[in-house]
All heavy atoms as a GROMACS GRO file, in nm:
protein
  560
    1MET      N    1   0.084  -0.117   0.000
    1MET     CA    2   0.000   0.000   0.000
    1MET      C    3   0.089   0.124   0.000
    1MET      O    4   0.190   0.129   0.068
    1MET     CB    5  -0.089   0.000   0.124
    1MET     CG    6  -0.227   0.050   0.091
    1MET     SD    7  -0.340   0.060   0.228
    1MET     CE    8  -0.410  -0.100   0.228
    2GLU      N    9   0.049   0.223  -0.076
    2GLU     CA   10   0.124   0.349  -0.089
    2GLU      C   11   0.041   0.464  -0.034
    2GLU      O   12  -0.080   0.453  -0.018
    2GLU     CB   13   0.158   0.376  -0.236
    2GLU     CG   14   0.241   0.269  -0.302
    2GLU     CD   15   0.380   0.257  -0.242
    2GLU    OE1   16   0.438   0.358  -0.200
    2GLU    OE2   17   0.430   0.143  -0.238
    3THR      N   18   0.107   0.577  -0.009
    3THR     CA   19   0.039   0.697   0.038
    3THR      C   20   0.013   0.788  -0.081
    3THR      O   21   0.102   0.810  -0.165
    3THR     CB   22   0.123   0.770   0.144
    3THR    OG1   23   0.147   0.680   0.252
    3THR    CG2   24   0.052   0.893   0.196
    4TYR      N   25  -0.107   0.842  -0.088
    4TYR     CA   26  -0.150   0.933  -0.194
    4TYR      C   27  -0.197   1.063  -0.132
    4TYR      O   28  -0.228   1.068  -0.013
    4TYR     CB   29  -0.263   0.870  -0.276
    4TYR     CG   30  -0.217   0.749  -0.352
    4TYR    CD1   31  -0.211   0.624  -0.293
    4TYR    CD2   32  -0.175   0.760  -0.484
    4TYR    CE1   33  -0.165   0.513  -0.362
    4TYR    CE2   34  -0.129   0.649  -0.554
    4TYR     CZ   35  -0.124   0.527  -0.492
    4TYR     OH   36  -0.078   0.418  -0.560
    5ILE      N   37  -0.202   1.170  -0.214
    5ILE     CA   38  -0.251   1.298  -0.165
    5ILE      C   39  -0.352   1.355  -0.264
    5ILE      O   40  -0.330   1.354  -0.385
    5ILE     CB   41  -0.136   1.398  -0.138
    5ILE    CG1   42  -0.191   1.524  -0.072
    5ILE    CG2   43  -0.059   1.430  -0.264
    5ILE    CD1   44  -0.089   1.607  -0.002
    6CYS      N   45  -0.464   1.401  -0.210
    6CYS     CA   46  -0.567   1.465  -0.292
    6CYS      C   47  -0.543   1.615  -0.288
    6CYS      O   48  -0.545   1.676  -0.180
    6CYS     CB   49  -0.706   1.433  -0.238
    6CYS     SG   50  -0.837   1.512  -0.336
    7LYS      N   51  -0.518   1.674  -0.403
    7LYS     CA   52  -0.494   1.818  -0.410
    7LYS      C   53  -0.622   1.898  -0.390
    7LYS      O   54  -0.617   2.014  -0.353
    7LYS     CB   55  -0.427   1.852  -0.543
    7LYS     CG   56  -0.288   1.793  -0.553
    7LYS     CD   57  -0.224   1.821  -0.686
    7LYS     CE   58  -0.087   1.753  -0.694
    7LYS     NZ   59  -0.027   1.766  -0.824
    8THR      N   60  -0.737   1.837  -0.411
    8THR     CA   61  -0.865   1.905  -0.391
    8THR      C   62  -0.899   1.912  -0.243
    8THR      O   63  -0.932   2.018  -0.190
    8THR     CB   64  -0.978   1.832  -0.467
    8THR    OG1   65  -0.943   1.824  -0.605
    8THR    CG2   66  -1.109   1.905  -0.451
    9CYS      N   67  -0.890   1.800  -0.173
    9CYS     CA   68  -0.927   1.790  -0.031
    9CYS      C   69  -0.809   1.816   0.063
    9CYS      O   70  -0.829   1.831   0.182
    9CYS     CB   71  -0.980   1.651   0.000
    9CYS     SG   72  -1.122   1.602  -0.095
   10ASN      N   73  -0.686   1.814   0.008
   10ASN     CA   74  -0.564   1.822   0.087
   10ASN      C   75  -0.560   1.707   0.188
   10ASN      O   76  -0.527   1.725   0.304
   10ASN     CB   77  -0.548   1.956   0.156
   10ASN     CG   78  -0.404   1.980   0.198
   10ASN    OD1   79  -0.312   1.930   0.136
   10ASN    ND2   80  -0.386   2.054   0.306
   11LEU      N   81  -0.599   1.588   0.143
   11LEU     CA   82  -0.608   1.470   0.227
   11LEU      C   83  -0.502   1.369   0.186
   11LEU      O   84  -0.488   1.337   0.068
   11LEU     CB   85  -0.747   1.406   0.212
   11LEU     CG   86  -0.770   1.272   0.279
   11LEU    CD1   87  -0.781   1.292   0.431
   11LEU    CD2   88  -0.896   1.207   0.226
   12LYS      N   89  -0.423   1.319   0.283
   12LYS     CA   90  -0.330   1.210   0.258
   12LYS      C   91  -0.399   1.082   0.300
   12LYS      O   92  -0.463   1.076   0.405
   12LYS     CB   93  -0.204   1.227   0.342
   12LYS     CG   94  -0.114   1.337   0.295
   12LYS     CD   95   0.011   1.340   0.381
   12LYS     CE   96   0.078   1.474   0.373
   12LYS     NZ   97   0.186   1.487   0.471
   13PHE      N   98  -0.388   0.978   0.217
   13PHE     CA   99  -0.452   0.850   0.246
   13PHE      C  100  -0.371   0.737   0.188
   13PHE      O  101  -0.294   0.755   0.094
   13PHE     CB  102  -0.595   0.848   0.193
   13PHE     CG  103  -0.605   0.865   0.043
   13PHE    CD1  104  -0.614   0.753  -0.040
   13PHE    CD2  105  -0.606   0.991  -0.015
   13PHE    CE1  106  -0.623   0.768  -0.178
   13PHE    CE2  107  -0.615   1.006  -0.152
   13PHE     CZ  108  -0.623   0.894  -0.234
   14ASP      N  109  -0.384   0.619   0.246
   14ASP     CA  110  -0.318   0.499   0.198
   14ASP      C  111  -0.414   0.420   0.110
   14ASP      O  112  -0.533   0.409   0.142
   14ASP     CB  113  -0.272   0.412   0.314
   14ASP     CG  114  -0.160   0.476   0.393
   14ASP    OD1  115  -0.080   0.550   0.332
   14ASP    OD2  116  -0.150   0.451   0.514
   15ALA      N  117  -0.363   0.369   0.000
   15ALA     CA  118  -0.447   0.292  -0.092
   15ALA      C  119  -0.359   0.204  -0.180
   15ALA      O  120  -0.239   0.228  -0.194
   15ALA     CB  121  -0.530   0.385  -0.179
   16ASN      N  122  -0.420   0.104  -0.239
   16ASN     CA  123  -0.357   0.026  -0.344
   16ASN      C  124  -0.393   0.094  -0.475
   16ASN      O  125  -0.507   0.086  -0.519
   16ASN     CB  126  -0.407  -0.118  -0.342
   16ASN     CG  127  -0.355  -0.195  -0.223
   16ASN    OD1  128  -0.241  -0.179  -0.185
   16ASN    ND2  129  -0.440  -0.276  -0.164
   17GLY      N  130  -0.298   0.164  -0.533
   17GLY     CA  131  -0.324   0.240  -0.655
   17GLY      C  132  -0.315   0.155  -0.780
   17GLY      O  133  -0.290   0.035  -0.774
   18SER      N  134  -0.336   0.219  -0.891
   18SER     CA  135  -0.322   0.153  -1.020
   18SER      C  136  -0.229   0.237  -1.108
   18SER      O  137  -0.220   0.358  -1.093
   18SER     CB  138  -0.458   0.136  -1.088
   18SER     OG  139  -0.519   0.261  -1.109
   19LYS      N  140  -0.161   0.170  -1.198
   19LYS     CA  141  -0.066   0.236  -1.286
   19LYS      C  142  -0.139   0.294  -1.407
   19LYS      O  143  -0.219   0.226  -1.470
   19LYS     CB  144   0.040   0.135  -1.332
   19LYS     CG  145   0.153   0.195  -1.410
   19LYS     CD  146   0.255   0.086  -1.440
   19LYS     CE  147   0.376   0.141  -1.511
   19LYS     NZ  148   0.474   0.035  -1.538
   20THR      N  149  -0.112   0.420  -1.436
   20THR     CA  150  -0.167   0.482  -1.556
   20THR      C  151  -0.050   0.519  -1.647
   20THR      O  152   0.054   0.564  -1.599
   20THR     CB  153  -0.256   0.603  -1.522
   20THR    OG1  154  -0.312   0.657  -1.641
   20THR    CG2  155  -0.180   0.713  -1.453
   21GLU      N  156  -0.065   0.496  -1.776
   21GLU     CA  157   0.041   0.522  -1.873
   21GLU      C  158  -0.009   0.612  -1.984
   21GLU      O  159  -0.128   0.610  -2.018
   21GLU     CB  160   0.090   0.390  -1.933
   21GLU     CG  161   0.150   0.296  -1.830
   21GLU     CD  162   0.191   0.162  -1.889
   21GLU    OE1  163   0.138   0.124  -1.997
   21GLU    OE2  164   0.276   0.095  -1.828
   22TRP      N  165   0.082   0.693  -2.040
   22TRP     CA  166   0.048   0.782  -2.151
   22TRP      C  167   0.176   0.814  -2.227
   22TRP      O  168   0.285   0.788  -2.180
   22TRP     CB  169  -0.021   0.909  -2.101
   22TRP     CG  170   0.068   1.003  -2.026
   22TRP    CD1  171   0.133   1.114  -2.074
   22TRP    CD2  172   0.106   0.994  -1.888
   22TRP    NE1  173   0.206   1.174  -1.975
   22TRP    CE2  174   0.191   1.104  -1.859
   22TRP    CE3  175   0.075   0.907  -1.784
   22TRP    CZ2  176   0.246   1.125  -1.733
   22TRP    CZ3  177   0.130   0.929  -1.659
   22TRP    CH2  178   0.213   1.036  -1.634
   23ILE      N  179   0.160   0.871  -2.346
   23ILE     CA  180   0.272   0.915  -2.427
   23ILE      C  181   0.274   1.067  -2.424
   23ILE      O  182   0.180   1.133  -2.468
   23ILE     CB  183   0.259   0.867  -2.574
   23ILE    CG1  184   0.245   0.715  -2.582
   23ILE    CG2  185   0.378   0.916  -2.657
   23ILE    CD1  186   0.366   0.636  -2.539
   24ASP      N  187   0.382   1.123  -2.372
   24ASP     CA  188   0.400   1.268  -2.366
   24ASP      C  189   0.476   1.313  -2.490
   24ASP      O  190   0.572   1.247  -2.532
   24ASP     CB  191   0.478   1.304  -2.238
   24ASP     CG  192   0.490   1.453  -2.221
   24ASP    OD1  193   0.587   1.512  -2.277
   24ASP    OD2  194   0.404   1.512  -2.153
   25ALA      N  195   0.435   1.425  -2.549
   25ALA     CA  196   0.499   1.473  -2.671
   25ALA      C  197   0.646   1.505  -2.649
   25ALA      O  198   0.728   1.485  -2.739
   25ALA     CB  199   0.426   1.597  -2.721
   26ALA      N  200   0.684   1.554  -2.533
   26ALA     CA  201   0.822   1.591  -2.506
   26ALA      C  202   0.904   1.479  -2.444
   26ALA      O  203   1.021   1.462  -2.475
   26ALA     CB  204   0.826   1.712  -2.414
   27PHE      N  205   0.843   1.401  -2.354
   27PHE     CA  206   0.918   1.302  -2.277
   27PHE      C  207   0.899   1.159  -2.323
   27PHE      O  208   0.968   1.069  -2.274
   27PHE     CB  209   0.881   1.312  -2.128
   27PHE     CG  210   0.912   1.446  -2.070
   27PHE    CD1  211   0.810   1.533  -2.036
   27PHE    CD2  212   1.043   1.487  -2.051
   27PHE    CE1  213   0.837   1.657  -1.982
   27PHE    CE2  214   1.072   1.611  -1.997
   27PHE     CZ  215   0.969   1.697  -1.963
   28GLY      N  216   0.804   1.133  -2.413
   28GLY     CA  217   0.779   0.997  -2.459
   28GLY      C  218   0.692   0.919  -2.364
   28GLY      O  219   0.607   0.976  -2.296
   29PRO      N  220   0.713   0.786  -2.352
   29PRO     CA  221   0.630   0.703  -2.264
   29PRO      C  222   0.647   0.745  -2.117
   29PRO      O  223   0.758   0.760  -2.068
   29PRO     CB  224   0.683   0.562  -2.286
   29PRO     CG  225   0.757   0.567  -2.415
   29PRO     CD  226   0.809   0.707  -2.427
   30CYS      N  227   0.536   0.764  -2.048
   30CYS     CA  228   0.536   0.803  -1.907
   30CYS      C  229   0.436   0.716  -1.832
   30CYS      O  230   0.344   0.660  -1.890
   30CYS     CB  231   0.493   0.948  -1.890
   30CYS     SG  232   0.603   1.067  -1.968
   31SER      N  233   0.456   0.705  -1.700
   31SER     CA  234   0.361   0.633  -1.617
   31SER      C  235   0.366   0.688  -1.475
   31SER      O  236   0.464   0.752  -1.436
   31SER     CB  237   0.391   0.483  -1.615
   31SER     OG  238   0.513   0.459  -1.549
   32LYS      N  239   0.259   0.665  -1.400
   32LYS     CA  240   0.254   0.702  -1.259
   32LYS      C  241   0.146   0.619  -1.192
   32LYS      O  242   0.059   0.562  -1.258
   32LYS     CB  243   0.225   0.852  -1.240
   32LYS     CG  244   0.087   0.896  -1.287
   32LYS     CD  245   0.067   1.044  -1.262
   32LYS     CE  246  -0.069   1.090  -1.314
   32LYS     NZ  247  -0.092   1.231  -1.288
   33MET      N  248   0.154   0.612  -1.061
   33MET     CA  249   0.055   0.542  -0.981
   33MET      C  250  -0.050   0.642  -0.934
   33MET      O  251  -0.016   0.753  -0.892
   33MET     CB  252   0.121   0.474  -0.862
   33MET     CG  253   0.219   0.365  -0.899
   33MET     SD  254   0.145   0.226  -0.986
   33MET     CE  255   0.052   0.149  -0.854
   34VAL      N  256  -0.178   0.604  -0.944
   34VAL     CA  257  -0.288   0.690  -0.902
   34VAL      C  258  -0.388   0.609  -0.821
   34VAL      O  259  -0.393   0.487  -0.829
   34VAL     CB  260  -0.360   0.754  -1.024
   34VAL    CG1  261  -0.269   0.848  -1.100
   34VAL    CG2  262  -0.416   0.648  -1.116
   35ALA      N  263  -0.467   0.681  -0.739
   35ALA     CA  264  -0.573   0.618  -0.660
   35ALA      C  265  -0.686   0.719  -0.644
   35ALA      O  266  -0.664   0.840  -0.650
   35ALA     CB  267  -0.522   0.576  -0.524
   36LYS      N  268  -0.809   0.669  -0.626
   36LYS     CA  269  -0.926   0.756  -0.605
   36LYS      C  270  -0.929   0.806  -0.461
   36LYS      O  271  -0.910   0.729  -0.367
   36LYS     CB  272  -1.055   0.679  -0.634
   36LYS     CG  273  -1.068   0.634  -0.778
   36LYS     CD  274  -1.141   0.735  -0.858
   36LYS     CE  275  -1.159   0.679  -0.999
   36LYS     NZ  276  -1.194   0.779  -1.093
   37CYS      N  277  -0.958   0.935  -0.444
   37CYS     CA  278  -0.972   0.994  -0.311
   37CYS      C  279  -1.096   0.937  -0.243
   37CYS      O  280  -1.204   0.935  -0.304
   37CYS     CB  281  -0.983   1.146  -0.321
   37CYS     SG  282  -1.016   1.229  -0.165
   38PRO      N  283  -1.085   0.895  -0.117
   38PRO     CA  284  -1.202   0.841  -0.048
   38PRO      C  285  -1.306   0.948  -0.014
   38PRO      O  286  -1.422   0.916   0.011
   38PRO     CB  287  -1.143   0.779   0.080
   38PRO     CG  288  -1.013   0.846   0.100
   38PRO     CD  289  -0.964   0.885  -0.036
   39GLU      N  290  -1.268   1.076  -0.015
   39GLU     CA  291  -1.360   1.185   0.017
   39GLU      C  292  -1.436   1.235  -0.106
   39GLU      O  293  -1.557   1.242  -0.106
   39GLU     CB  294  -1.283   1.302   0.080
   39GLU     CG  295  -1.224   1.270   0.215
   39GLU     CD  296  -1.329   1.253   0.323
   39GLU    OE1  297  -1.426   1.329   0.324
   39GLU    OE2  298  -1.312   1.161   0.406
   40CYS      N  299  -1.361   1.273  -0.212
   40CYS     CA  300  -1.426   1.337  -0.328
   40CYS      C  301  -1.426   1.251  -0.454
   40CYS      O  302  -1.492   1.284  -0.552
   40CYS     CB  303  -1.360   1.472  -0.357
   40CYS     SG  304  -1.189   1.459  -0.417
   41GLY      N  305  -1.348   1.143  -0.456
   41GLY     CA  306  -1.346   1.054  -0.572
   41GLY      C  307  -1.254   1.097  -0.684
   41GLY      O  308  -1.247   1.030  -0.787
   42ASN      N  309  -1.180   1.208  -0.667
   42ASN     CA  310  -1.086   1.252  -0.771
   42ASN      C  311  -0.967   1.158  -0.779
   42ASN      O  312  -0.929   1.094  -0.681
   42ASN     CB  313  -1.036   1.394  -0.741
   42ASN     CG  314  -1.138   1.500  -0.774
   42ASN    OD1  315  -1.232   1.477  -0.848
   42ASN    ND2  316  -1.118   1.618  -0.717
   43GLU      N  317  -0.905   1.153  -0.896
   43GLU     CA  318  -0.785   1.073  -0.916
   43GLU      C  319  -0.668   1.147  -0.852
   43GLU      O  320  -0.647   1.265  -0.878
   43GLU     CB  321  -0.761   1.054  -1.066
   43GLU     CG  322  -0.650   0.959  -1.097
   43GLU     CD  323  -0.639   0.934  -1.246
   43GLU    OE1  324  -0.570   1.013  -1.312
   43GLU    OE2  325  -0.700   0.837  -1.295
   44CYS      N  326  -0.590   1.079  -0.767
   44CYS     CA  327  -0.483   1.142  -0.691
   44CYS      C  328  -0.348   1.077  -0.721
   44CYS      O  329  -0.340   0.958  -0.747
   44CYS     CB  330  -0.511   1.130  -0.542
   44CYS     SG  331  -0.670   1.199  -0.495
   45ASP      N  332  -0.242   1.158  -0.712
   45ASP     CA  333  -0.106   1.110  -0.732
   45ASP      C  334  -0.047   1.060  -0.602
   45ASP      O  335  -0.091   1.097  -0.493
   45ASP     CB  336  -0.018   1.225  -0.783
   45ASP     CG  337  -0.058   1.272  -0.922
   45ASP    OD1  338  -0.117   1.194  -0.998
   45ASP    OD2  339  -0.028   1.389  -0.954
   46GLU      N  340   0.059   0.981  -0.615
   46GLU     CA  341   0.133   0.935  -0.497
   46GLU      C  342   0.190   1.054  -0.423
   46GLU      O  343   0.233   1.152  -0.484
   46GLU     CB  344   0.250   0.846  -0.539
   46GLU     CG  345   0.218   0.700  -0.546
   46GLU     CD  346   0.342   0.617  -0.569
   46GLU    OE1  347   0.387   0.613  -0.685
   46GLU    OE2  348   0.392   0.558  -0.472
   47TYR      N  349   0.192   1.045  -0.290
   47TYR     CA  350   0.250   1.151  -0.208
   47TYR      C  351   0.400   1.131  -0.203
   47TYR      O  352   0.448   1.022  -0.178
   47TYR     CB  353   0.192   1.146  -0.066
   47TYR     CG  354   0.262   1.243   0.028
   47TYR    CD1  355   0.240   1.379   0.017
   47TYR    CD2  356   0.350   1.196   0.124
   47TYR    CE1  357   0.304   1.468   0.100
   47TYR    CE2  358   0.415   1.285   0.209
   47TYR     CZ  359   0.391   1.420   0.196
   47TYR     OH  360   0.456   1.508   0.279
   48ARG      N  361   0.472   1.238  -0.227
   48ARG     CA  362   0.618   1.235  -0.217
   48ARG      C  363   0.659   1.345  -0.121
   48ARG      O  364   0.631   1.462  -0.145
   48ARG     CB  365   0.682   1.259  -0.352
   48ARG     CG  366   0.636   1.156  -0.455
   48ARG     CD  367   0.746   1.123  -0.552
   48ARG     NE  368   0.696   1.034  -0.654
   48ARG     CZ  369   0.731   0.907  -0.661
   48ARG    NH1  370   0.810   0.856  -0.572
   48ARG    NH2  371   0.685   0.831  -0.756
   49ALA      N  372   0.723   1.307  -0.012
   49ALA     CA  373   0.767   1.403   0.088
   49ALA      C  374   0.871   1.497   0.027
   49ALA      O  375   0.954   1.453  -0.053
   49ALA     CB  376   0.826   1.331   0.208
   50PRO      N  377   0.867   1.626   0.062
   50PRO     CA  378   0.968   1.720   0.011
   50PRO      C  379   1.108   1.675   0.054
   50PRO      O  380   1.126   1.624   0.164
   50PRO     CB  381   0.930   1.852   0.078
   50PRO     CG  382   0.791   1.835   0.127
   50PRO     CD  383   0.770   1.688   0.149
   51LYS      N  384   1.204   1.696  -0.033
   51LYS     CA  385   1.341   1.658  -0.002
   51LYS      C  386   1.398   1.752   0.104
   51LYS      O  387   1.373   1.872   0.100
   51LYS     CB  388   1.428   1.663  -0.127
   51LYS     CG  389   1.394   1.556  -0.227
   51LYS     CD  390   1.488   1.562  -0.345
   51LYS     CE  391   1.453   1.453  -0.443
   51LYS     NZ  392   1.542   1.455  -0.558
   52GLN      N  393   1.472   1.697   0.197
   52GLN     CA  394   1.537   1.775   0.302
   52GLN      C  395   1.647   1.862   0.241
   52GLN      O  396   1.721   1.818   0.154
   52GLN     CB  397   1.600   1.682   0.407
   52GLN     CG  398   1.502   1.601   0.484
   52GLN     CD  399   1.428   1.683   0.589
   52GLN    OE1  400   1.479   1.784   0.636
   52GLN    NE2  401   1.308   1.641   0.622
   53GLY      N  402   1.654   1.988   0.284
   53GLY     CA  403   1.762   2.077   0.242
   53GLY      C  404   1.752   2.124   0.099
   53GLY      O  405   1.850   2.172   0.044
   54SER      N  406   1.636   2.116   0.038
   54SER     CA  407   1.621   2.162  -0.099
   54SER      C  408   1.629   2.315  -0.104
   54SER      O  409   1.556   2.384  -0.034
   54SER     CB  410   1.487   2.114  -0.156
   54SER     OG  411   1.472   2.162  -0.287
   55VAL      N  412   1.720   2.369  -0.186
   55VAL     CA  413   1.740   2.512  -0.194
   55VAL      C  414   1.638   2.577  -0.288
   55VAL      O  415   1.589   2.684  -0.262
   55VAL     CB  416   1.883   2.543  -0.246
   55VAL    CG1  417   1.904   2.691  -0.265
   55VAL    CG2  418   1.985   2.484  -0.150
   56ASP      N  419   1.603   2.508  -0.395
   56ASP     CA  420   1.518   2.566  -0.499
   56ASP      C  421   1.388   2.488  -0.509
   56ASP      O  422   1.375   2.398  -0.590
   56ASP     CB  423   1.594   2.564  -0.631
   56ASP     CG  424   1.528   2.647  -0.739
   56ASP    OD1  425   1.426   2.713  -0.709
   56ASP    OD2  426   1.578   2.647  -0.852
   57ASN      N  427   1.288   2.521  -0.428
   57ASN     CA  428   1.163   2.446  -0.422
   57ASN      C  429   1.061   2.484  -0.528
   57ASN      O  430   0.961   2.418  -0.542
   57ASN     CB  431   1.098   2.462  -0.285
   57ASN     CG  432   1.173   2.388  -0.178
   57ASN    OD1  433   1.234   2.287  -0.205
   57ASN    ND2  434   1.168   2.439  -0.056
   58HIS      N  435   1.081   2.591  -0.605
   58HIS     CA  436   0.978   2.632  -0.700
   58HIS      C  437   0.988   2.565  -0.836
   58HIS      O  438   0.906   2.588  -0.922
   58HIS     CB  439   0.974   2.785  -0.713
   58HIS     CG  440   1.097   2.844  -0.777
   58HIS    ND1  441   1.205   2.880  -0.702
   58HIS    CD2  442   1.125   2.873  -0.905
   58HIS    CE1  443   1.297   2.930  -0.784
   58HIS    NE2  444   1.251   2.926  -0.907
   59HIS      N  445   1.087   2.480  -0.859
   59HIS     CA  446   1.095   2.406  -0.984
   59HIS      C  447   1.036   2.267  -0.964
   59HIS      O  448   1.066   2.200  -0.866
   59HIS     CB  449   1.240   2.392  -1.032
   59HIS     CG  450   1.294   2.518  -1.088
   59HIS    ND1  451   1.370   2.603  -1.012
   59HIS    CD2  452   1.280   2.575  -1.208
   59HIS    CE1  453   1.403   2.708  -1.086
   59HIS    NE2  454   1.348   2.693  -1.205
   60HIS      N  455   0.955   2.225  -1.058
   60HIS     CA  456   0.896   2.092  -1.052
   60HIS      C  457   0.998   1.991  -1.100
   60HIS      O  458   1.074   2.017  -1.192
   60HIS     CB  459   0.772   2.084  -1.141
   60HIS     CG  460   0.663   2.176  -1.098
   60HIS    ND1  461   0.589   2.156  -0.985
   60HIS    CD2  462   0.618   2.290  -1.153
   60HIS    CE1  463   0.502   2.253  -0.972
   60HIS    NE2  464   0.517   2.336  -1.072
   61VAL      N  465   0.998   1.874  -1.042
   61VAL     CA  466   1.092   1.768  -1.079
   61VAL      C  467   1.078   1.730  -1.225
   61VAL      O  468   1.175   1.704  -1.294
   61VAL     CB  469   1.070   1.644  -0.989
   61VAL    CG1  470   1.158   1.529  -1.035
   61VAL    CG2  471   1.099   1.678  -0.844
   62SER      N  472   0.957   1.732  -1.278
   62SER     CA  473   0.934   1.684  -1.413
   62SER      C  474   0.968   1.786  -1.521
   62SER      O  475   0.960   1.757  -1.638
   62SER     CB  476   0.786   1.644  -1.429
   62SER     OG  477   0.704   1.757  -1.410
   63HIS      N  478   1.009   1.906  -1.484
   63HIS     CA  479   1.037   2.009  -1.583
   63HIS      C  480   1.187   2.023  -1.607
   63HIS      O  481   1.267   2.008  -1.516
   63HIS     CB  482   0.983   2.144  -1.536
   63HIS     CG  483   0.834   2.144  -1.522
   63HIS    ND1  484   0.765   2.254  -1.484
   63HIS    CD2  485   0.741   2.049  -1.539
   63HIS    CE1  486   0.638   2.227  -1.479
   63HIS    NE2  487   0.621   2.102  -1.511
   64THR      N  488   1.222   2.057  -1.730
   64THR     CA  489   1.362   2.082  -1.761
   64THR      C  490   1.397   2.224  -1.720
   64THR      O  491   1.310   2.310  -1.710
   64THR     CB  492   1.385   2.062  -1.913
   64THR    OG1  493   1.299   2.149  -1.983
   64THR    CG2  494   1.359   1.919  -1.954
   65PRO      N  495   1.525   2.255  -1.699
   65PRO     CA  496   1.564   2.388  -1.650
   65PRO      C  497   1.520   2.505  -1.735
   65PRO      O  498   1.491   2.611  -1.683
   65PRO     CB  499   1.717   2.379  -1.646
   65PRO     CG  500   1.746   2.234  -1.630
   65PRO     CD  501   1.637   2.164  -1.705
   66ALA      N  502   1.512   2.491  -1.864
   66ALA     CA  503   1.472   2.602  -1.949
   66ALA      C  504   1.326   2.589  -1.992
   66ALA      O  505   1.289   2.615  -2.105
   66ALA     CB  506   1.562   2.609  -2.072
   67CYS      N  507   1.243   2.552  -1.899
   67CYS     CA  508   1.104   2.520  -1.932
   67CYS      C  509   1.018   2.645  -1.948
   67CYS      O  510   1.045   2.749  -1.893
   67CYS     CB  511   1.044   2.429  -1.826
   67CYS     SG  512   1.036   2.502  -1.662
   68GLY      N  513   0.908   2.629  -2.019
   68GLY     CA  514   0.802   2.728  -2.025
   68GLY      C  515   0.683   2.664  -1.959
   68GLY      O  516   0.580   2.641  -2.021
   69SER      N  517   0.694   2.632  -1.833
   69SER     CA  518   0.600   2.544  -1.766
   69SER      C  519   0.484   2.616  -1.701
   69SER      O  520   0.473   2.737  -1.704
   69SER     CB  521   0.675   2.465  -1.659
   69SER     OG  522   0.713   2.553  -1.555
   70CYS      N  523   0.403   2.536  -1.632
   70CYS     CA  524   0.288   2.588  -1.559
   70CYS      C  525   0.330   2.681  -1.446
   70CYS      O  526   0.251   2.760  -1.398
   70CYS     CB  527   0.205   2.472  -1.503
   70CYS     SG  528   0.299   2.370  -1.385
   71CYS      N  529   0.454   2.673  -1.405
   71CYS     CA  530   0.502   2.758  -1.295
   71CYS      C  531   0.562   2.887  -1.348
   71CYS      O  532   0.633   2.957  -1.279
   71CYS     CB  533   0.600   2.683  -1.205
   71CYS     SG  534   0.738   2.607  -1.292
   72GLY      N  535   0.539   2.920  -1.474
   72GLY     CA  536   0.584   3.048  -1.530
   72GLY      C  537   0.721   3.046  -1.589
   72GLY      O  538   0.782   3.150  -1.612
   73GLY      N  539   0.776   2.931  -1.617
   73GLY     CA  540   0.908   2.923  -1.675
   73GLY      C  541   1.015   2.938  -1.568
   73GLY      O  542   0.989   2.940  -1.450
   74CYS      N  543   1.135   2.953  -1.613
   74CYS     CA  544   1.249   2.956  -1.520
   74CYS      C  545   1.315   3.092  -1.515
   74CYS      O  546   1.426   3.105  -1.464
   74CYS     CB  547   1.348   2.848  -1.558
   74CYS     SG  548   1.273   2.683  -1.552
   75GLY      N  549   1.253   3.194  -1.569
   75GLY     CA  550   1.306   3.329  -1.562
   75GLY      C  551   1.426   3.352  -1.650
   75GLY      O  552   1.507   3.441  -1.623
   76LEU      N  553   1.441   3.274  -1.756
   76LEU     CA  554   1.554   3.294  -1.846
   76LEU      C  555   1.521   3.395  -1.952
   76LEU      O  556   1.414   3.413  -1.993
   76LEU     CB  557   1.593   3.162  -1.912
   76LEU     CG  558   1.643   3.054  -1.818
   76LEU    CD1  559   1.668   2.926  -1.895
   76LEU    CD2  560   1.769   3.098  -1.747
   0.00000   0.00000   0.00000
């Protein structure tokens, strides 16, 4: 069993998730584990604790450094 987090309810919960796969135009084949929220029923991603001592928290792990991402790019 893994821990998941619902971004809608801000609820952490344990569940047996299922693997979802897709083809991303930039990254190619991708996959992740998802589970339904017990409160609202939305599809939720696995919870990943923030890394200790991270200096630059505003960049998403899945984005490249020169991204034009949902977080407004990297200021280049």
